[in-house]
C-alpha positions as CSV (number, residue, x, y, z in Angstrom):
1,M,-22.9,-1.9,26.1
2,H,-22.0,0.0,22.9
3,H,-19.8,-0.9,20.0
4,T,-16.7,1.2,19.8
5,E,-14.7,1.4,16.7
6,E,-12.1,-0.7,18.4
7,T,-14.4,-3.7,19.1
8,I,-15.7,-3.6,15.6
9,R,-12.2,-3.4,14.2
10,E,-11.0,-6.3,16.4
11,G,-13.9,-8.4,15.3
12,R,-12.9,-8.1,11.7
13,L,-9.3,-9.1,12.3
14,P,-7.7,-12.6,12.4
15,R,-7.1,-14.2,15.7
16,L,-3.3,-13.7,15.3
17,L,-3.8,-10.1,16.2
18,T,-3.6,-9.5,20.0
19,K,-5.0,-6.6,21.9
20,S,-1.4,-5.2,22.3
21,D,-1.0,-5.3,18.5
22,V,-4.2,-3.3,18.0
23,D,-3.1,-0.9,20.7
24,R,0.1,-0.4,18.7
25,G,-2.0,0.7,15.7
26,V,-2.4,-2.5,13.6
27,D,-5.7,-2.7,11.9
28,E,-7.3,-4.1,8.7
29,T,-5.6,-1.4,6.6
30,N,-2.1,-2.5,7.5
31,Y,-2.6,-6.0,8.8
32,E,-0.9,-7.6,5.9
33,D,2.1,-5.3,6.2
34,W,2.3,-6.3,9.9
35,L,2.0,-9.9,9.1
36,A,4.8,-9.7,6.5
37,E,7.0,-7.8,9.0
38,R,6.3,-10.3,11.7
39,G,7.0,-13.3,9.4
40,A,10.2,-11.7,8.2
41,S,11.5,-11.3,11.7
42,A,10.4,-14.7,12.9
């Protein structure tokens, strides 16, 4: 078993982020933008 960039990235993100969100390109660099966008549309 090897650590891919994805698993490392997922490990650094809050639990709110799902696999599908990560697949859509959300990561630690734009997580806060995603969260604000998500909160605004809720």
